[in-house]
N, C-alpha and C positions, 0 to 999 in steps of 0.2 A: 872837703871830702878827702883830699890827699892826706891831711893831718890825721883824720880818723883811721885811715888805712895804716899809716905808719905806727900809730899808737897801738892798734890791734896786733900788728905784726910784732911789735916790741913785747907786748904782753904774752903772746904765744911763745916767743923765744924764751922769755923769762921763766914761764911756768913749765915749759917742756924740759928745761935743764933740771928742774926739781924732781922730775919723774925718773931720772936715771939714778941707779943705786950701784955703788961700788962695794957694798958690804958683802961679806961671805954669806952664803945661804945657810939657814939653819937646817940641820939634818931632819928628815921627816920622822915624825913620831910613829913608832911601830906599836899598833894596837893589838891587844890580845882579846880573845873571847872572854865573856863574863863566866865565872864559875858560880856554883851555888853559894860558895862562901862570900862572893863579892856582893850579892844582892842586898843583904841587910846593911852593909857598910855604904853602898851606893845610895840606898833609900835614906839613910841617916844624913849623908852629906847633902843630898838634894833637898831634904826636908829642912835642914838647918839653913841652907842657902835661900830657899823660898821663904822660910819663916823670918829670916833677917830682912829680906826685901819687904815683906808685908809689914813688919814692925816699923821699918823706916818709912814706908808709905803712910802708916797710921800716925806716927809721931812727928815726922819731918826730920828726924835725927838720922843722918846717913850712917853713923857709927854702928848701928845694929846690923846693917847689911855689909858694911865694910869689913867687919870682923869675920865674915864668912868667905872672903876672898883668900886665895892661896897667898902666903907671905910674898910680898914684893909684886903682886899682880892684882890690880883693880880693874883690869881691862880698859884703862884710860878713863875710868869714871872717878871724878873728883867730887867733893862735897858740893861744889857749885853746879856741876853738871847734873848731879842727882837732884838738887833743889829745883833746877830748871825743868827736869823731866817730871818731877812730882807736881810742880805748878801747872805744867801742860796737861797731865792726866787729870788732876782735880779740876782744872779750869774747863775741860771738855766734859768730863763724866760726873763731876760732883765729888761728894765726900766718900772716902774709902771706908767700906763697911766690913771687909774681911776677906779671908781666902779659905778655900776648901780643896783638899787633894781630890783629884779626879781619876788618875790612873797613870799607866806607863805605856808608852809606845816604843817598841823595839825597832831600831834601824840598824841592821847588821850587827856590829859589835859595839853599838852605843845604845844607851837607854835615854829616853826623853820622859822626864817626870813632869806631870801636868797639874797645875793648880788653877782653879777658877777664882778670879779676883772680882769682887762685887763693889760697885759704886752706886750711889743714888744722888739724884738732883731734884730739888723742888722746882716744879713748873707751875704754870697757871692752872693746869688741870690735875695737879697732885704730884706725888712722888713718881719719878721715872727711874727705873733700875737699868744699869749698864753693867754688862759682864764681859770679861775677856779672859784669855788663857795666858798664864805665865808658865813658860817651860824652862826646865833646867836639864841640860844634856850632860850625861856622865859617861866617861870612857875609862878604860883600863889600859894603861901603857904597860908594855912588856916589863915585867919585874917590879911593878909598882902597884900601890893600892888604887882603888877608884878615885877619880877626881872630876871636877867640873870642867867641861870643855866649852861650854857656851850656855847662853840663856837668852830669853826674849819674851816679848809681849805680843800677842796676836789678838786683834779685834775682828770679830766676824760680822 
């Protein structure tokens, strides 16, 4: 028992040191409101991003989605991580059948562009359809064009 306590204490000390950061903090991004001129560009950026994701889901080729990330930023998603995510989605929901734009939700000075992703799976009682929402969040930084600030998948 004493050995277990010592081992746990050593792990806590080891991992707690990793949580301390001595790096300088990055200045906060100053967002600006969308103008009427931003809306078409934001829709195009979100559409290309979601389209790349859908094409990558369909084909298994990460490069379609990877091309849509800002240069030097893939949000930590590697081809291997994408492949694992795709395996998980298709393993649970079945074959990817397509996507369809649903609309935009405004959250302050950001826009959330929403697509419905459709999968289907053969079951003993026939085909079962599974749908989820893929969102692409767009923001406008002061002095810059609209850009992707986040994305995600939500199952209901």
